[in-house]
N, C-alpha and C positions, 0 to 999 in steps of 0.2 A: 404519556409520551409517545411520540410517533416516529422519531428518527434521531440519529446522532450524526452531526456533520463537524468533524474536527477542523480547527483552524491551525495550520502549521506555519510557523514563521520562517521566512527566507530572506536572505540579503540579496539574492539574485533572482528576481521574479521570472525573467525570460528563461534562465537555465532550468528553474524548477518546473515551469509550465512545459517546457520541452521534454523533461524527464517523464512527467506524468502522461503527456500526450504521446510522445514517440516510443517510450519504453513500455508503459503500462496500458496504453490504449484508451486513455481518458479523452474526453472532449472538453475543450475549454469554452465555457459558456460566456465568460466575460474576463477580460484582462485589463488591468490598469497598472501603473507603476507600484501602487500600494496594495492591491487586492486582486485576487483571481478566484473564479469559481470553476471547479473541475467536476465532471460527471462521467460515470460509467455504470450503465444499468441503474440499479437503485442506490449506488454509492455516490456520495458527494463529499469532496474534500475541498476546503478553502485554503488559500495561501494568502499570507499577509506579510507586508514589510514590517520590520521591527517597529514597535510602538514608540513614538517620540516621547512618551511620558514615562517610559521604563528605562532601566539600565541594561541595555542589550549586551550580552556576553556570549552570543552564539546559541545555536539550537540546544534545547534541554528537554528531554522527555525520557523518563525512566522506564516506561512501559513499552507496549507494542500495539500497533493498530492491527486488528485481526479482520481481514476482509474475507467473507465467506462466499464461496462459489457453490453452484448447485451440485456438481459431480466431480469425482476424482479425475475423470478424463479432462475436464476443463482446467483443473489445477495443473495436470501434466502439460497441457497445451500452453498455458501461461508460463510455466516453468521453462519450457523449451524456448519460448520467445524472450525471456528476460535473463536467464542464468548467465549469459555472457555479456550482459549490458548493464548489470548492477552489482554492487557488492553483496555477495552471498553471506548470510548469517548461518543458515543451515539449508542443506539440499533437500529436495523433495523426498518424503518418506512417509511411511505409515507409523503412527504413534499409538501407544497402549490405550490412550483415551479415545480411540476411534476416529482420529482425524488423519487425512492425507494432506500434507501441507509442506510449505517451505517458507523461509524467511529471508528477506533482503533489507538493505538500507536504501533509502532514497538519496537524492543528490545532496541533501543537507545532513544526512546521517540518521534520520528518523527510521525506526525499526517497523517494518511492515511484514505481516504474515498473511499468506493466502492459503485457504484450506477448504476442504469439503469432507463429508463422511468418507472413511476408508472404503476401498473396494472389498467386497466379500471375497474371502479366500477359503480354499478347502481346509476343513478342520477348525475354522474359526467362525463363531456365530456372527450373523449380521449385526 
């Protein structure tokens, strides 16, 4: 396996593309009424209209997409850019498992986390 590219369903393709591009800094490589490709660095997220063969009852996803950044400083910069533009699940913080991260919801309610290794602090091993 070489990559994972989730496909998230949306009823409003234009709104969802704007969220990922304007709020999260993705680039839209392709957009149609039923499908879009979004990229940022090595991350790819696809958006799709509800499948005509299924019984669509709105977005459902019980987990969280975790998008890893290289440094805690990058997490802080992204947090500053998005915290007032998206629904916050949890604010940026350092967690016991060694991650510096935050969580938001996208325009459809999907849960996204952005993190990197925590910054070393005095008295705590790297």
